[in-house]
ZAMARLUM-738151 format. One record per residue: residue in three letters; y, z, x of N, C-alpha, C, CB in turn. Coordinates in steps of 0.05 Angstrom, whole numbers, padded with zeros to 5 digits, always signed. Glycine has a CB too. Layout:
BEGIN
ALAYZXYZXYZXYZX
...
This chain:
BEGIN
MET+00011-00734+00442+00035-00720+00417+00044-00705+00423+00030-00709+00392
ARG+00077-00692+00414+00096-00683+00419+00092-00659+00389+00121-00706+00424
ILE+00091-00632+00391+00091-00619+00382+00112-00601+00384+00075-00617+00382
ALA+00132-00593+00370+00159-00580+00377+00147-00548+00365+00192-00597+00358
VAL+00156-00522+00381+00148-00502+00367+00180-00488+00374+00116-00488+00376
PHE+00184-00477+00333+00203-00463+00346+00202-00434+00337+00228-00476+00341
GLY+00229-00422+00357+00223-00388+00365+00197-00389+00388+00211-00366+00331
ALA+00209-00401+00404+00182-00421+00429+00187-00391+00446+00196-00466+00455
SER+00213-00383+00444+00207-00347+00469+00208-00332+00462+00221-00334+00489
GLY+00194-00325+00438+00185-00307+00424+00156-00301+00426+00191-00314+00402
PHE+00143-00285+00422+00116-00271+00440+00095-00295+00426+00106-00227+00430
THR+00091-00300+00395+00076-00321+00386+00082-00345+00389+00073-00320+00364
GLY+00108-00356+00387+00117-00375+00404+00112-00382+00438+00139-00370+00400
SER+00104-00360+00448+00099-00368+00477+00079-00380+00485+00098-00351+00493
LEU+00060-00358+00464+00022-00375+00466+00031-00400+00452-00012-00356+00443
ALA+00041-00404+00426+00032-00428+00414+00040-00455+00444+00054-00432+00380
VAL+00061-00447+00452+00067-00468+00479+00049-00477+00498+00084-00458+00498
ALA+00041-00453+00504+00021-00453+00522-00003-00468+00512+00016-00426+00528
GLN-00009-00456+00484-00038-00466+00475-00037-00497+00482-00046-00459+00439
ALA-00014-00508+00466-00008-00542+00458-00010-00552+00487+00027-00551+00442
HIS+00000-00542+00511+00007-00552+00541-00032-00545+00551+00040-00527+00562
ARG-00044-00534+00539-00075-00531+00552-00088-00550+00533-00090-00496+00551
ARG-00075-00564+00505-00090-00572+00493-00087-00607+00499-00088-00559+00468
GLY-00070-00618+00529-00054-00639+00531-00036-00649+00522-00060-00650+00530
PHE-00015-00634+00493-00006-00639+00484+00024-00638+00497-00016-00632+00467
VAL+00048-00652+00489+00079-00642+00493+00088-00623+00480+00098-00660+00488
PRO+00093-00597+00495+00109-00579+00461+00137-00586+00476+00102-00531+00452
VAL+00154-00577+00455+00170-00587+00458+00194-00556+00449+00168-00616+00444
LEU+00201-00546+00475+00206-00512+00456+00233-00514+00447+00205-00478+00478
VAL+00244-00509+00424+00267-00501+00406+00269-00467+00405+00261-00514+00376
GLY+00292-00462+00408+00304-00439+00395+00332-00439+00408+00288-00412+00397
ARG+00344-00414+00404+00372-00408+00401+00392-00399+00437+00370-00377+00376
ASN+00365-00401+00451+00375-00379+00482+00357-00407+00503+00351-00329+00484
ALA+00377-00419+00516+00373-00444+00533+00345-00419+00552+00412-00460+00555
ASP+00355-00399+00569+00352-00391+00595+00317-00371+00584+00387-00369+00608
ARG+00320-00365+00555+00285-00349+00547+00278-00369+00542+00276-00327+00521
LEU+00282-00395+00540+00263-00420+00533+00247-00432+00556+00280-00443+00520
HIS+00270-00441+00580+00260-00437+00601+00239-00415+00614+00277-00437+00609
ARG+00247-00396+00603+00222-00374+00621+00198-00376+00617+00223-00346+00618
THR+00202-00381+00577+00173-00380+00570+00175-00412+00588+00163-00376+00530
ALA+00170-00439+00591+00161-00461+00602+00152-00463+00621+00171-00474+00602
GLU+00170-00431+00643+00157-00439+00670+00134-00421+00669+00176-00434+00699
ALA+00124-00395+00652+00105-00385+00641+00076-00401+00631+00119-00374+00623
ALA+00088-00417+00621+00067-00435+00615+00059-00459+00637+00075-00448+00589
GLY+00069-00464+00657+00062-00480+00673+00071-00504+00667+00040-00478+00675
LEU+00101-00506+00651+00103-00530+00657+00127-00538+00668+00098-00543+00637
SER+00121-00569+00687+00139-00566+00707+00165-00578+00701+00128-00576+00730
ASP+00170-00598+00677+00183-00619+00664+00194-00613+00639+00166-00639+00661
PRO+00199-00587+00624+00206-00582+00597+00221-00592+00584+00212-00564+00593
GLU+00210-00599+00560+00233-00604+00546+00245-00586+00524+00229-00626+00536
ILE+00264-00577+00532+00287-00552+00519+00300-00557+00498+00312-00544+00536
ARG+00309-00551+00475+00329-00562+00455+00338-00530+00444+00314-00587+00429
VAL+00363-00526+00450+00374-00510+00437+00390-00519+00410+00387-00499+00454
ALA+00382-00509+00393+00380-00500+00362+00380-00471+00348+00357-00511+00353
THR+00396-00474+00324+00400-00450+00317+00389-00460+00287+00432-00436+00323
LEU+00393-00431+00272+00388-00428+00245+00412-00434+00217+00378-00401+00246
ASP+00423-00433+00240+00464-00441+00209+00471-00464+00226+00508-00407+00208
ASP+00450-00483+00235+00464-00508+00234+00430-00533+00232+00490-00509+00271
ILE+00433-00536+00207+00409-00549+00204+00405-00583+00220+00407-00550+00171
ASP+00433-00595+00218+00435-00619+00239+00426-00619+00271+00464-00625+00241
SER+00432-00589+00270+00412-00591+00303+00393-00589+00303+00413-00576+00325
LEU+00383-00567+00284+00348-00565+00277+00334-00592+00274+00341-00549+00246
THR+00348-00608+00253+00336-00638+00259+00335-00661+00276+00341-00647+00247
ALA+00369-00657+00290+00344-00668+00315+00334-00664+00331+00344-00681+00326
ALA+00337-00631+00337+00317-00628+00348+00287-00633+00348+00321-00615+00348
PHE+00280-00642+00323+00247-00639+00315+00243-00668+00315+00238-00621+00282
ALA+00269-00686+00311+00265-00722+00302+00245-00738+00319+00296-00741+00307
ASP+00240-00727+00329+00220-00739+00353+00198-00736+00359+00224-00735+00372
CYS+00193-00718+00340+00158-00699+00348+00149-00701+00322+00156-00659+00358
ASP+00116-00709+00332+00098-00712+00309+00092-00684+00297+00073-00728+00317
ALA+00101-00671+00298+00095-00633+00284+00110-00618+00291+00071-00614+00291
ILE+00116-00592+00277+00129-00566+00283+00109-00550+00275+00156-00560+00271
VAL+00113-00526+00291+00096-00499+00290+00118-00480+00286+00078-00491+00319
ASN+00128-00476+00275+00146-00450+00270+00130-00425+00277+00157-00447+00238
THR+00144-00398+00297+00134-00381+00295+00149-00357+00292+00121-00384+00309
ALA+00177-00362+00280+00205-00342+00283+00204-00331+00256+00238-00358+00290
GLY+00193-00304+00252+00193-00285+00228+00209-00260+00232+00166-00278+00220
PRO+00209-00255+00218+00201-00252+00183+00218-00286+00178+00223-00214+00159
PHE+00185-00297+00162+00209-00309+00158+00215-00315+00121+00206-00337+00178
THR+00213-00292+00115+00227-00286+00092+00265-00292+00094+00218-00254+00087
LEU+00253-00276+00116+00295-00286+00126+00294-00307+00146+00318-00256+00148
TRP+00281-00322+00150+00281-00350+00178+00273-00365+00170+00266-00352+00204
GLY+00252-00370+00150+00229-00398+00141+00248-00419+00134+00205-00394+00111
GLU+00266-00417+00109+00270-00445+00098+00286-00456+00121+00286-00447+00068
PRO+00308-00451+00129+00317-00478+00145+00300-00496+00163+00337-00470+00163
VAL+00280-00476+00176+00266-00500+00191+00246-00513+00174+00251-00491+00217
ILE+00239-00501+00150+00236-00519+00138+00258-00551+00129+00228-00504+00123
ARG+00270-00544+00122+00292-00562+00116+00296-00579+00129+00311-00554+00115
ALA+00303-00569+00157+00298-00585+00177+00274-00603+00186+00302-00572+00194
ALA+00255-00594+00183+00229-00617+00181+00228-00627+00165+00205-00612+00181
LEU+00240-00630+00132+00247-00646+00119+00261-00666+00120+00251-00639+00109
ALA+00276-00655+00130+00306-00682+00136+00292-00699+00157+00343-00667+00153
ALA+00284-00689+00188+00276-00701+00205+00247-00717+00199+00277-00684+00226
ARG+00235-00708+00167+00207-00727+00168+00188-00720+00178+00207-00749+00178
VAL+00184-00689+00191+00168-00684+00218+00143-00661+00196+00192-00666+00253
HIS+00120-00675+00196+00102-00649+00190+00110-00614+00195+00079-00653+00208
TYR+00104-00599+00188+00113-00573+00199+00091-00551+00179+00152-00569+00193
VAL+00071-00540+00204+00059-00509+00197+00079-00485+00200+00033-00501+00219
ASP+00063-00462+00190+00074-00437+00204+00062-00409+00205+00097-00432+00192
THR+00065-00400+00218+00047-00375+00228+00058-00350+00211+00050-00368+00264
ALA+00069-00350+00181+00076-00338+00166+00057-00317+00152+00087-00354+00154
GLY+00054-00287+00148+00039-00273+00141+00050-00257+00118+00031-00261+00162
GLU+00076-00275+00109+00095-00253+00087+00092-00267+00061+00133-00249+00096
GLN+00068-00255+00046+00070-00262+00008+00089-00277-00007+00073-00238-00010
GLY+00103-00266-00013+00124-00278-00023+00144-00306-00010+00138-00257-00025
TYR+00147-00303+00017+00154-00327+00026+00136-00358+00031+00163-00318+00048
ILE+00110-00346+00033+00087-00364+00021+00087-00384-00002+00070-00347+00014
HIS+00088-00353-00016+00089-00363-00050+00111-00375-00058+00088-00340-00069
HIS+00140-00371-00047+00161-00391-00051+00157-00416-00041+00182-00383-00041
VAL+00143-00426-00010+00140-00449-00001+00127-00472-00020+00128-00446+00022
LEU+00102-00460-00020+00082-00476-00041+00097-00476-00074+00046-00457-00040
GLU+00106-00463-00082+00118-00468-00106+00144-00480-00102+00121-00443-00122
THR+00161-00486-00080+00194-00500-00083+00190-00527-00071+00222-00483-00064
PHE+00173-00520-00048+00178-00554-00028+00159-00578-00041+00165-00550+00013
GLY+00137-00574-00048+00121-00598-00055+00132-00621-00061+00107-00594-00074
ALA+00147-00632-00086+00166-00652-00086+00179-00666-00062+00183-00643-00099
ALA+00195-00646-00055+00209-00658-00035+00198-00668-00004+00227-00640-00031
ALA+00169-00644-00002+00147-00663+00021+00143-00687+00020+00120-00657+00020
GLN+00133-00687-00012+00119-00721-00018+00145-00742-00007+00110-00729-00061
HIS+00169-00729-00024+00188-00753-00020+00194-00757+00009+00215-00749-00035
ALA+00188-00744+00019+00194-00747+00050+00169-00753+00068+00206-00720+00060
GLY+00149-00754+00060+00119-00768+00068+00108-00750+00094+00122-00806+00079
ILE+00118-00720+00085+00102-00706+00100+00086-00679+00088+00117-00700+00121
THR+00075-00660+00112+00052-00641+00098+00065-00618+00108+00018-00644+00107
ILE+00067-00593+00078+00073-00574+00097+00054-00549+00095+00102-00566+00094
VAL+00043-00532+00111+00020-00518+00116+00034-00492+00113+00005-00523+00143
PRO+00044-00476+00097+00045-00442+00117+00025-00432+00116+00063-00416+00107
ALA+00023-00406+00136+00006-00387+00139-00013-00395+00150-00001-00375+00120
MET-00018-00406+00170-00030-00410+00191-00032-00400+00216-00027-00425+00194
ALA-00044-00376+00200-00045-00350+00223-00074-00332+00218-00015-00327+00218
ASP-00082-00312+00235-00110-00300+00232-00117-00293+00216-00117-00285+00242
ASP-00101-00296+00193-00104-00284+00165-00105-00301+00145-00084-00267+00159
GLY-00081-00320+00138-00076-00333+00119-00095-00361+00124-00046-00335+00118
GLY-00091-00367+00143-00106-00395+00146-00143-00388+00147-00093-00412+00181
PRO-00147-00369+00163-00173-00371+00165-00183-00358+00132-00184-00354+00194
GLY-00168-00347+00120-00173-00321+00093-00182-00356+00075-00131-00291+00077
ASP-00158-00366+00073-00163-00385+00045-00180-00410+00061-00128-00399+00027
LEU-00186-00412+00086-00215-00433+00088-00239-00415+00080-00223-00448+00123
ILE-00245-00392+00090-00264-00385+00082-00270-00376+00050-00267-00368+00097
ALA-00243-00374+00030-00247-00370+00004-00252-00395-00008-00225-00357-00008
ALA-00257-00414+00004-00267-00440-00012-00294-00443-00002-00248-00467-00006
LEU-00301-00434+00022-00338-00443+00028-00351-00421+00011-00352-00440+00068
THR-00336-00397+00001-00352-00373-00007-00350-00382-00036-00340-00341+00001
THR-00330-00398-00042-00337-00400-00074-00353-00429-00082-00307-00399-00092
ALA-00348-00442-00061-00373-00468-00063-00404-00455-00054-00365-00496-00036
ARG-00406-00433-00049-00431-00423-00043-00442-00407-00063-00430-00409-00021
LEU-00419-00395-00081-00431-00386-00108-00444-00403-00128-00413-00373-00122
GLY-00422-00417-00130-00439-00443-00153-00438-00445-00177-00465-00444-00154
ALA-00418-00425-00191-00420-00422-00213-00381-00415-00217-00446-00400-00219
PRO-00370-00411-00245-00339-00406-00252-00344-00381-00231-00327-00398-00290
VAL-00318-00365-00226-00311-00350-00206-00300-00329-00233-00289-00365-00180
GLU-00311-00310-00234-00291-00290-00258-00273-00270-00241-00313-00267-00281
ASP-00274-00258-00208-00261-00250-00194-00268-00252-00169-00257-00231-00200
PHE-00245-00243-00155-00243-00263-00128-00230-00240-00105-00218-00295-00132
LEU-00245-00233-00095-00237-00217-00073-00229-00228-00044-00256-00200-00071
ILE-00197-00219-00031-00196-00226-00006-00182-00200+00006-00182-00253-00003
ALA-00203-00202+00032-00187-00172+00036-00190-00166+00077-00211-00138+00011
ASP-00166-00168+00085-00157-00161+00112-00170-00133+00125-00127-00160+00111
LEU-00189-00138+00135-00210-00118+00147-00208-00107+00182-00239-00136+00141
ARG-00181-00120+00189-00189-00105+00221-00169-00078+00222-00179-00130+00254
ILE-00191-00072+00242-00191-00046+00246-00162-00043+00269-00224-00037+00259
PRO-00146-00020+00254-00122-00028+00284-00130-00009+00314-00079-00015+00273
VAL-00107-00021+00327-00114-00011+00358-00095-00007+00372-00129-00029+00374
PRO-00098+00024+00381-00066+00030+00398-00060+00018+00410-00058+00049+00413
GLY-00027+00004+00406-00012-00017+00428-00017-00042+00427-00017-00012+00456
GLY-00038-00049+00400-00043-00085+00396-00028-00098+00374-00076-00092+00387
ALA-00010-00084+00368+00008-00101+00349+00042-00110+00363+00011-00080+00317
SER+00053-00126+00356+00078-00134+00379+00096-00126+00354+00081-00174+00395
ARG+00121-00127+00361+00149-00120+00347+00153-00137+00321+00174-00126+00367
GLY+00140-00164+00327+00152-00184+00302+00123-00181+00284+00161-00225+00314
THR+00104-00175+00291+00089-00169+00273+00089-00146+00251+00072-00170+00285
ALA+00104-00119+00269+00121-00099+00252+00135-00099+00235+00133-00090+00259
ARG+00158-00125+00248+00183-00134+00232+00166-00144+00206+00204-00162+00250
SER+00146-00166+00209+00136-00177+00180+00129-00160+00168+00116-00195+00177
MET+00112-00145+00178+00102-00121+00160+00121-00116+00143+00095-00095+00173
ALA+00145-00099+00159+00162-00090+00141+00174-00103+00113+00180-00084+00156
ALA+00172-00134+00126+00189-00144+00103+00166-00161+00079+00215-00169+00119
ILE+00142-00149+00078+00120-00152+00067+00121-00131+00049+00097-00154+00083
LEU+00130-00100+00051+00126-00079+00046+00157-00074+00031+00115-00064+00069
SER+00183-00092+00039+00200-00090+00019+00200-00116-00004+00226-00085+00032
GLY+00182-00128-00001+00188-00137-00032+00165-00143-00045+00204-00162-00036
GLU+00167-00149-00062+00154-00154-00084+00127-00166-00089+00169-00166-00095
ALA+00099-00151-00091+00071-00163-00078+00067-00170-00107+00045-00141-00060
LEU+00045-00190-00109+00040-00208-00133+00007-00200-00130+00051-00246-00129
GLU-00003-00206-00158-00025-00214-00161-00030-00238-00191-00040-00187-00160
TYR-00063-00240-00180-00065-00274-00210-00086-00258-00225-00084-00320-00196
THR-00074-00269-00247-00094-00263-00267-00093-00280-00291-00093-00236-00276
ASP-00111-00294-00300-00110-00304-00322-00091-00332-00330-00104-00283-00335
GLY-00095-00346-00302-00073-00370-00293-00044-00365-00286-00070-00390-00314
ALA-00037-00342-00281-00015-00342-00281-00010-00311-00262-00004-00346-00312
TRP+00009-00311-00244+00018-00295-00221+00037-00273-00229+00032-00313-00202
HIS+00024-00253-00231+00044-00228-00237+00051-00209-00221+00037-00214-00254
PRO+00069-00190-00220+00074-00169-00208+00048-00145-00194+00091-00158-00227
ALA+00043-00145-00177+00016-00123-00173+00024-00091-00181+00005-00123-00134
HIS+00005-00087-00192+00000-00061-00208-00012-00040-00190-00020-00067-00231
GLY-00024-00059-00172-00041-00037-00134-00061-00012-00156+00002-00005-00102
GLU-00075-00031-00169-00097-00006-00184-00123-00010-00163-00109-00016-00226
PRO-00134+00010-00156-00153+00024-00142-00186+00006-00138-00154+00053-00159
LEU-00188+00000-00112-00209-00008-00106-00231+00001-00092-00205-00023-00099
ALA-00258-00010-00111-00279+00013-00093-00285+00005-00066-00310+00017-00106
PRO-00294+00017-00049-00301+00012-00025-00325+00001-00022-00299+00033-00012
LEU-00325-00015+00003-00336-00034+00004-00348-00033+00035-00319-00054-00005
THR-00369-00043+00048-00376-00041+00072-00377-00062+00086-00395-00032+00073
PRO-00358-00060+00108-00352-00096+00130-00372-00100+00131-00340-00102+00164
PRO-00381-00131+00146-00394-00142+00162-00389-00134+00181-00395-00162+00163
GLY-00419-00124+00197-00431-00111+00217-00418-00085+00231-00434-00129+00235
GLU-00415-00067+00203-00421-00033+00200-00430-00033+00184-00404-00012+00198
THR-00432-00004+00181-00460+00010+00164-00452+00025+00145-00479+00031+00180
SER-00425+00032+00152-00418+00051+00124-00398+00036+00104-00401+00081+00133
ALA-00395+00046+00083-00371+00031+00066-00346+00053+00075-00378+00029+00025
ILE-00321+00035+00072-00299+00037+00085-00274+00036+00056-00300+00011+00111
GLU-00255+00065+00059-00231+00051+00028-00225+00026+00039-00194+00069+00019
ILE-00210+00018+00019-00188-00004+00016-00179-00003-00002-00191-00028+00016
ALA-00148-00016+00008-00132-00014-00015-00112-00026-00023-00125+00003-00017
ALA-00101-00045-00050-00087-00071-00048-00060-00069-00033-00083-00082-00077
PHE-00053-00089-00016-00042-00103-00002-00026-00131-00007-00056-00104+00011
ALA-00003-00139-00003+00008-00164+00001-00009-00184+00020+00034-00159+00012
LEU-00032-00200+00016-00035-00208+00031-00032-00242+00026-00056-00195+00037
PRO-00033-00266+00043-00023-00286+00037-00047-00306+00020-00011-00295+00063
GLY-00065-00288+00019-00080-00299-00003-00082-00301-00031-00095-00294+00001
ILE-00058-00290-00040-00056-00290-00068-00043-00313-00068-00044-00267-00084
ALA-00024-00316-00044-00013-00338-00057-00020-00368-00052+00012-00336-00052
THR-00044-00364-00035-00047-00387-00030-00078-00396-00059-00054-00387+00008
ILE-00097-00378-00056-00131-00380-00060-00129-00390-00088-00152-00349-00057
PRO-00096-00380-00104-00110-00391-00136-00102-00424-00141-00092-00369-00169
ARG-00092-00428-00119-00086-00460-00122-00108-00475-00117-00065-00471-00102
HIS-00130-00460-00110-00154-00490-00101-00184-00484-00120-00166-00488-00057
ILE-00177-00443-00124-00195-00435-00136-00191-00428-00171-00202-00414-00118
PRO-00214-00438-00187-00195-00434-00210-00211-00406-00215-00195-00461-00239
ALA-00202-00387-00210-00210-00360-00220-00192-00342-00236-00219-00346-00199
ARG-00209-00325-00259-00197-00313-00278-00181-00290-00263-00217-00306-00300
ARG-00199-00276-00245-00172-00251-00223-00175-00254-00204-00171-00219-00221
VAL-00153-00262-00180-00147-00253-00157-00142-00240-00149-00139-00258-00149
ARG-00153-00214-00119-00146-00192-00115-00143-00190-00084-00162-00173-00129
ASN-00123-00177-00074-00138-00177-00038-00134-00148-00036-00117-00197-00006
ALA-00139-00134-00015-00143-00114-00009-00134-00116+00022-00168-00107-00017
MET-00122-00092+00034-00133-00089+00075-00149-00059+00065-00095-00082+00111
ARG-00158-00068+00107-00174-00029+00105-00145-00009+00102-00196-00014+00147
ALA-00160+00009+00084-00133+00038+00090-00119+00039+00104-00136+00064+00096
GLU-00138+00053+00121-00123+00054+00154-00104+00042+00161-00136+00047+00174
THR-00111+00016+00156-00086+00000+00172-00064-00003+00154-00093-00031+00184
GLY-00063-00008+00127-00046-00008+00121-00027+00016+00109-00050-00023+00111
ASP-00039+00042+00109-00019+00066+00125-00006+00063+00149-00032+00089+00133
LEU-00017+00052+00163+00001+00051+00182+00021+00032+00186-00010+00051+00200
PHE+00021+00009+00170+00042-00007+00160+00069+00001+00146+00030-00020+00145
ALA+00052+00022+00130+00064+00030+00113+00086+00053+00123+00045+00037+00094
ALA+00073+00066+00146+00095+00081+00154+00115+00075+00177+00086+00103+00160
LEU+00118+00047+00173+00137+00037+00192+00165+00038+00179+00129+00009+00201
THR+00181+00046+00194+00212+00057+00199+00222+00035+00215+00216+00089+00217
PRO+00249+00026+00211+00266+00009+00229+00268+00027+00255+00296+00001+00215
GLU+00262+00050+00249+00268+00058+00285+00245+00059+00296+00282+00086+00294
VAL+00214+00061+00282+00185+00058+00290+00191+00026+00301+00160+00063+00263
VAL+00194+00004+00284+00190-00025+00285+00214-00026+00315+00200-00044+00250
ASP+00241-00016+00319+00248-00028+00346+00238-00011+00374+00280-00030+00345
SER+00224+00008+00366+00210+00020+00388+00182+00006+00395+00206+00050+00383
ILE+00180-00013+00384+00149-00026+00393+00154-00049+00410+00129-00037+00367
PRO+00138-00052+00429+00145-00069+00456+00138-00104+00444+00119-00057+00488
GLU+00165-00117+00450+00155-00151+00441+00133-00159+00447+00170-00173+00453
VAL+00122-00152+00466+00090-00158+00474+00068-00137+00478+00089-00171+00501
PRO+00046-00139+00455+00036-00113+00455+00021-00127+00489+00015-00101+00421
ASP+00000-00093+00495-00011-00101+00516-00039-00112+00516-00010-00082+00530
LEU-00042-00135+00533-00064-00154+00539-00093-00133+00514-00070-00154+00586
ASP-00104-00113+00537-00121-00102+00543-00126-00098+00509-00117-00081+00567
ALA-00106-00084+00485-00106-00070+00475-00110-00097+00449-00085-00048+00482
ARG-00102-00119+00460-00109-00142+00442-00136-00154+00447-00089-00165+00446
ASN-00148-00149+00472-00173-00156+00467-00196-00142+00466-00177-00170+00480
ALA-00186-00110+00463-00201-00103+00445-00208-00087+00424-00209-00101+00452
SER-00180-00111+00403-00175-00117+00365-00200-00136+00363-00138-00138+00352
ARG-00196-00130+00336-00222-00146+00321-00205-00152+00296-00254-00126+00314
TRP-00199-00189+00290-00190-00185+00264-00214-00205+00250-00156-00193+00259
LEU-00214-00188+00214-00248-00201+00202-00224-00202+00183-00287-00180+00197
MET-00229-00231+00160-00222-00239+00144-00252-00234+00123-00209-00265+00152
LEU-00251-00219+00095-00275-00222+00075-00266-00236+00052-00288-00196+00067
ALA-00282-00247+00045-00274-00269+00015-00300-00256+00000-00275-00315+00019
GLU-00293-00246-00024-00314-00244-00046-00312-00253-00064-00319-00225-00055
ALA-00322-00273-00081-00332-00292-00104-00349-00275-00122-00350-00318-00093
THR-00348-00278-00148-00359-00261-00166-00358-00272-00193-00348-00236-00164
ALA-00386-00287-00207-00386-00298-00225-00388-00272-00248-00406-00319-00222
ALA-00388-00288-00279-00385-00267-00297-00412-00249-00301-00376-00280-00325
ASP-00435-00260-00293-00465-00256-00293-00460-00228-00275-00486-00283-00278
GLY-00440-00219-00254-00449-00207-00240-00457-00213-00205-00466-00203-00257
THR-00454-00248-00209-00472-00253-00174-00455-00262-00159-00499-00274-00170
ARG-00461-00256-00140-00429-00246-00115-00440-00267-00099-00424-00207-00094
ALA-00424-00279-00079-00432-00290-00057-00405-00272-00038-00434-00327-00060
ARG-00413-00287-00015-00398-00272+00003-00394-00276+00030-00405-00251+00002
GLY-00369-00288+00042-00364-00298+00057-00340-00288+00080-00362-00316+00045
TRP-00350-00288+00113-00321-00274+00128-00319-00292+00154-00324-00234+00138
VAL-00295-00290+00170-00287-00300+00189-00275-00274+00211-00269-00320+00178
THR-00276-00283+00239-00272-00255+00250-00268-00269+00280-00300-00230+00246
GLY-00253-00254+00289-00251-00264+00321-00225-00231+00336-00226-00311+00321
THR-00231-00230+00358-00214-00214+00380-00187-00228+00387-00232-00211+00407
ASP-00162-00217+00390-00136-00223+00396-00138-00233+00372-00126-00239+00421
GLY-00123-00233+00352-00112-00243+00335-00090-00267+00340-00105-00222+00324
TYR-00075-00257+00362-00044-00269+00367-00053-00301+00382-00020-00245+00394
ARG-00082-00304+00405-00082-00317+00418-00100-00339+00391-00091-00306+00448
HIS-00109-00328+00378-00118-00342+00356-00097-00355+00336-00135-00324+00342
THR-00082-00337+00329-00052-00353+00316-00049-00381+00321-00024-00341+00329
ALA-00046-00378+00349-00033-00405+00367-00053-00422+00366-00024-00402+00400
VAL-00076-00412+00373-00106-00441+00373-00101-00449+00344-00149-00429+00378
ILE-00101-00433+00320-00093-00456+00294-00078-00458+00283-00102-00458+00275
ALA-00052-00450+00290-00032-00454+00284-00027-00487+00302-00016-00428+00287
VAL-00033-00493+00327-00028-00509+00340-00054-00537+00339-00024-00493+00364
GLU-00076-00529+00326-00099-00547+00309-00091-00558+00283-00124-00530+00303
ALA-00074-00537+00277-00066-00544+00247-00051-00563+00244-00054-00524+00233
ALA-00032-00569+00270-00011-00581+00276-00014-00616+00285-00001-00563+00297
ARG-00032-00616+00305-00053-00636+00310-00064-00654+00286-00076-00622+00323
ARG-00071-00634+00276-00089-00654+00250-00078-00662+00229-00109-00642+00236
LEU-00046-00649+00228-00024-00666+00209-00010-00688+00213-00006-00652+00203
ALA-00011-00692+00252-00005-00708+00264-00022-00734+00257-00005-00698+00288
THR-00041-00733+00252-00061-00751+00256-00069-00756+00231-00081-00744+00274
GLY-00062-00745+00214-00062-00762+00183-00079-00740+00168-00079-00798+00183
ALA-00083-00722+00173-00111-00706+00162-00106-00705+00137-00118-00678+00172
ALA-00082-00695+00124-00077-00682+00096-00050-00704+00085-00067-00643+00100
PRO-00052-00705+00058-00042-00715+00040-00002-00699+00042-00067-00708+00012
ALA+00015-00725+00035+00043-00708+00039+00040-00687+00009+00078-00733+00040
GLY+00057-00663+00013+00061-00640-00003+00063-00611+00019+00034-00638-00027
ALA+00068-00595-00010+00066-00570+00011+00038-00561+00007+00088-00542+00004
LEU+00022-00549+00019-00015-00552+00013-00018-00517+00022-00040-00583+00044
THR-00042-00509+00018-00054-00484+00031-00072-00497+00056-00075-00467+00007
PRO-00076-00475+00063-00085-00485+00086-00110-00499+00075-00088-00463+00108
ALA-00134-00494+00052-00153-00508+00044-00156-00527+00036-00162-00502+00034
GLN-00127-00533+00014-00124-00562+00009-00120-00590+00032-00101-00560-00007
ALA-00108-00571+00060-00099-00591+00072-00122-00600+00097-00069-00583+00082
PHE-00140-00584+00098-00158-00586+00116-00190-00575+00104-00147-00571+00140
ASP-00210-00598+00113-00238-00593+00105-00238-00562+00124-00265-00623+00117
PRO-00249-00548+00105-00258-00515+00107-00279-00510+00132-00277-00504+00075
ALA-00294-00531+00130-00323-00518+00150-00311-00533+00174-00364-00531+00140
ASP-00306-00558+00175-00306-00571+00201-00278-00554+00211-00305-00609+00199
PHE-00254-00543+00197-00231-00532+00217-00248-00502+00223-00194-00528+00200
LEU-00253-00485+00212-00277-00468+00223-00297-00470+00243-00290-00465+00207
GLY-00308-00496+00242-00328-00513+00253-00302-00505+00296-00330-00561+00228
TYR-00288-00514+00293-00267-00529+00309-00268-00500+00325-00235-00543+00292
LEU-00262-00478+00301-00250-00445+00320-00278-00447+00331-00239-00407+00299
THR-00295-00444+00328-00326-00430+00346-00318-00428+00359-00351-00440+00355
ALA-00310-00452+00371-00311-00464+00402-00291-00437+00424-00290-00504+00401
GLU-00270-00435+00397-00250-00414+00416-00264-00384+00404-00207-00417+00407
GLY-00285-00374+00405-00299-00358+00408-00293-00344+00367-00291-00340+00441
VAL-00285-00352+00350-00287-00345+00326-00314-00344+00308-00270-00359+00315
ASP-00324-00329+00291-00341-00329+00277-00342-00328+00248-00349-00315+00285
TRP-00357-00340+00234-00356-00344+00210-00387-00357+00196-00330-00361+00209
ALA-00385-00327+00174-00408-00339+00155-00406-00336+00126-00433-00325+00161
VAL-00422-00352+00106-00426-00346+00081-00457-00343+00073-00411-00365+00066
GLN-00453-00325+00053-00482-00313+00052-00487-00317+00027-00486-00283+00059
ALA-00514-00326+00018-00535-00337-00003-00515-00311-00029-00583-00329+00009
PRO-00509-00333-00055-00503-00303-00075-00534-00284-00085-00486-00316-00109
VAL-00522-00265-00090-00539-00236-00097-00526-00234-00117-00539-00209-00079
ILE-00541-00219-00138-00534-00210-00165-00526-00182-00157-00558-00213-00188
VAL-00504-00159-00161-00498-00139-00157-00485-00123-00180-00487-00141-00137
């Protein structure tokens, strides 16, 4: 199986290359700088790497780079700026596409815009296969199924705890792109500009005290309403984490290392929480969590590409839970150190 990794010389891209090689696939390294791509291949232990130079302003070169591949993993963000040309090349090459985007506006745009073209090309496009959007969408589907009643209110929350030195420059740039765009909320069958209403504190799984949370533009607002018929879908982040992202300036972003500290990565823990509440107050709760979100993002994206290449999903632009069986995908991730659970409904 040949998996193209666009942005292969970047931090997340290099992890995806190494993960594809570890799984026994043939990674095809695609990017704009041949020297950096060769260094990535050497670091991943590739003895005879496939290196293809292609730039975003040359769709023909991108299409040619992807043409003999089974799937594409796009890791080059901010996706709001650079994602769409890679999708258009995937469509031209008729090759399945996944990306590691966390940018709500971009993900919403992809799902709104490219469905018909993907069906015509006979490929599947799945954005948001990172440690937040992918697991968040999958656990949302399982939590709703456990509720067993129409959903009045759905909350998806990113409750990771910030660790000094644990974020890459690429993540900081993507967060800056998220904060510069217009956040969405979903109510009564449509997306609207978010009002940022206050949210009640909650106690995360594994913690004993309630924490402050605040509205934040997560991927779930773009994905969850497409397969969960909830009257309202909200998103939130741990307030202290959101405050750190909100403080990012161009100068701060440029000062952040491209590759985060390994000890900090290993000390970090990401946690996506889903709460589905019925009109009578019955609530089901599910969560998925793991350490080192960067490593898990590479695992998630490469496994998604593998599943698409083996015909796991229909053609179209799909959310993670529309493309993949949620319990089966999360079950695969347990072998990679991911924990998840869904609680039985309770009255709150």
